[in-house]
C-alpha positions in Angstrom: -0.2 0.2 -0.3 1.8 3.1 -1.3 0.2 7.3 -0.5 1.3 9.7 -2.5 2.6 12.1 0.2 3.1 15.0 -2.3 0.4 14.9 -3.9 -2.2 15.2 -1.3 -2.3 18.5 -0.7 -4.6 18.7 -4.2 -7.6 17.0 -2.7 -8.0 14.6 -5.2 -7.2 10.8 -5.0 -3.9 9.3 -5.8 -3.8 6.9 -8.4 -0.9 4.1 -8.9 0.2 1.0 -10.6 2.0 -1.5 -9.5 5.0 -2.2 -12.2 6.3 -5.1 -10.6 8.2 -5.5 -6.6 9.5 -1.9 -5.9 8.1 0.1 -9.0 4.7 1.8 -9.6 3.5 4.1 -12.1 2.1 7.2 -11.1 -1.2 7.7 -12.8 -3.2 11.2 -11.5 -2.1 14.3 -10.9 1.8 13.9 -12.2 1.1 17.7 -13.6 0.2 19.2 -10.8 1.2 22.2 -8.9 1.5 21.5 -4.9 -0.3 24.4 -2.3 2.6 27.5 -1.5 2.7 26.4 2.1 3.4 22.4 1.0 5.0 20.2 2.2 5.5 21.9 6.1 7.6 21.8 9.1 8.5 18.0 9.4 6.6 16.9 7.0 8.0 12.9 6.1 9.3 11.3 3.3 7.5 8.4 3.5 5.4 5.7 5.9 8.0 3.2 7.9 7.8 -0.1 6.9 5.7 -2.4 9.3 4.6 -5.9 9.4 1.1 -6.7 8.7 -1.1 -9.4 9.6 -4.3 -11.4 8.2 -7.0 -12.4 10.4 -10.7 -13.6 9.7 -13.8 -11.9 11.7 -17.1 -13.1 11.9 -19.4 -10.3 9.8 -22.8 -11.7 9.6 -24.6 -9.2 6.2 -28.2 -10.4 7.8 -27.4 -8.5 11.5 -28.2 -5.5 11.7 -24.9 -4.7 14.0 -22.8 -6.9 11.5 -24.0 -5.1 8.1 -24.4 -1.2 9.6 -20.7 -1.8 10.7 -19.5 -2.2 7.0 -22.6 -0.7 5.2 -20.0 1.9 3.4 -18.6 -1.4 1.4 -21.0 -4.1 1.5 -24.8 -2.3 1.7 -28.2 -3.2 3.0 -29.3 -5.1 0.9 -29.2 -8.7 3.1 -30.8 -7.3 5.7 -35.0 -9.0 5.9 -37.6 -5.8 6.8 -37.6 -6.8 10.1 -34.1 -6.4 10.9 -34.0 -3.3 8.6 -35.9 -1.7 11.5 -33.9 -3.1 14.3 -31.1 -1.3 12.3 -32.9 2.1 12.3 -32.9 1.7 15.6 -29.8 0.9 16.3 -28.7 3.2 14.0 -30.8 5.7 16.3 -28.7 5.2 19.6 -25.0 4.8 17.7 -24.4 7.0 15.3 -23.9 10.8 15.6 -26.7 12.7 15.9 -26.1 15.2 12.9 -26.2 11.5 10.4 -29.9 10.8 11.7 -31.2 14.7 10.5 -33.0 15.1 7.3 -31.6 18.0 5.6 -33.8 19.5 3.0 -34.4 17.2 0.2 -34.9 14.5 2.7 -37.9 15.6 4.4 -40.3 13.5 2.7 -37.6 10.3 3.6 -39.1 7.2 5.2 -36.0 6.0 8.2 -35.4 3.2 6.6 -34.3 5.7 3.4 -32.8 7.7 5.7 -30.9 4.9 7.2 -29.2 4.0 3.7 -28.6 7.2 2.2 -27.0 8.6 5.4 -24.7 5.6 6.6 -21.5 4.6 5.4 -19.5 3.0 8.1 -16.7 2.5 8.0 -15.7 5.7 6.3 -15.6 8.9 8.4 -17.3 11.3 6.1 -19.0 9.5 3.2 -18.4 6.3 0.7 -15.5 6.4 -1.2 -16.8 6.3 -5.0 -16.8 2.4 -7.0 -16.2 4.1 -10.6 -12.4 3.8 -12.0 -10.9 7.5 -12.3 -7.8 5.9 -14.4 -8.5 7.7 -18.1 -6.9 4.8 -19.3 -9.6 2.2 -17.7 -11.0 -0.2 -20.0 -14.2 -0.3 -18.2 -17.6 0.0 -19.8 -18.8 4.4 -19.5 -21.9 4.5 -17.7 -22.3 8.4 -18.5 -20.5 11.8 -18.8 -20.8 15.2 -17.4 -20.2 17.4 -19.8 -17.7 20.5 -19.5 -19.3 23.5 -17.8 -18.2 26.8 -16.0 -19.1 27.2 -12.3 -20.2 30.8 -11.5 -18.1 32.6 -8.9 -18.2 36.2 -7.2 -18.9 39.6 -9.5 -14.6 40.4 -9.4 -13.6 36.8 -10.4 -14.0 34.7 -13.4 -15.7 31.8 -14.0 -14.1 28.3 -12.9 -13.7 25.9 -16.0 -15.3 22.2 -14.8 -13.6 19.8 -17.3 -15.1 16.7 -18.9 -16.0 13.9 -16.3 -16.2 10.3 -17.3 -18.3 7.9 -15.2 -17.4 4.6 -15.8 -19.6 1.6 -14.3 -18.1 0.6 -10.7 -15.2 -1.4 -10.4 -13.5 -0.2 -7.5 -13.6 -2.7 -4.1 -11.9 -1.6 -0.6 -8.9 -3.6 -0.1 -7.2 -1.7 2.8 -7.9 1.6 5.4 -5.2 3.0 7.4 -6.9 4.8 10.3 -5.2 7.6 12.9 -2.4 5.7 14.9 -2.0 9.4 17.6 1.3 10.7 17.5 3.0 9.7 14.1 -0.3 11.0 12.4 -0.8 14.0 14.4 3.1 14.5 12.7 1.5 13.5 9.1 -1.4 15.9 9.1 -0.7 18.4 11.5 -3.6 17.3 13.9 -6.0 16.3 11.7 -7.7 13.1 12.2 -7.1 11.2 9.0 -8.6 8.0 7.5 -6.7 6.4 4.2 -9.0 4.6 1.6 -7.0 1.9 -0.5 -8.8 0.7 -3.6 -8.5 -1.7 -6.5 -10.0 -1.4 -9.8 -11.0 -5.0 -11.4 -10.5 -4.0 -14.6 -7.4 -1.8 -14.7 -5.8 -3.2 -11.8 -4.8 0.4 -10.4 -5.0 1.3 -7.0 -6.7 4.6 -5.7 -5.9 5.8 -2.7 -8.2 9.1 -1.2 -8.2 10.2 2.3 -11.1 11.3 4.8 -11.1 13.1 7.7 -13.1 14.8 11.3 
């Protein structure tokens, strides 16, 4: 798992492809400019190498507690109607209150619709996109968002938003790195950050995004 430290300031995903042991091809943001303040003092060059271990954990997608725990990865489709109602009660007791608030466009949502819309665990902000951003990915194109201009303030020129190709979902989460105390405080400047690693089943590239609180 590799995180593009030198690309993290532009707010987008870091996309790469493994060529062989010890060698990758960077796909995204090779021509981006860094922010003026980046890198800040004591910014590390790399993560230290650490050993990892894999272990099996119990998970039952038909049980409310388990389904909610990984809702952002596997969804809630395996819950029965009665277990969905129980999941709503579990969410009311365990979710942050803001996730249970109805936004303007959600005023007519049922509790079940709100549960499905607002739940994203284990991700701290939202479920990451499952559509590969690699421009050379061979996955089928689902639709295209045309280029457009975004109007800003009166004294600023409009922001040109380029065309964006949206492909059918091919990304799956393979790893998450979460806050580890003092080392992450040094890395992110005191902000709690979650790194999400996804693998594309079509082109094999790795997509790394980050969310924070």
